[in-house]
Steps between C-alpha positions, in 0.01 A plus 500: 500500500164317486182702462269537796194280476161596635261213560130525585301187578121516491273237651153509343206265495629393158847412625844648555660747259862605529632810323867585475637818347829690499317827583287570808225675306470219247449239773233715668316561172496130410346421839253786461377366167401171665352665810270711280333176386376453857343845537253495788673193645863609520518444875491127419825536302813441705841619396863501600791707374857380487806702402837598639398866539293517819368850425388396154328196647307725738403741221361217286313349796347836600402567139329161462324536836361841400396360163322205664307733730408733215383217273311331781290813548433538125 
């Protein structure tokens, strides 16, 4: 049985970054590490989440949205 893949794509002023991981948390943390580089400007970073598990996709998206808001206010 193939492993689930979690993919997060970030669109930044510096280009597109795509992260793929077998674990939900790992994909979210990779995206977070890039988003932290745009502290104060994270609302300019776009992202999309793609995986077979719809609930996991929502969790990652909500997490990254909260992170973007938090970092934008920093």
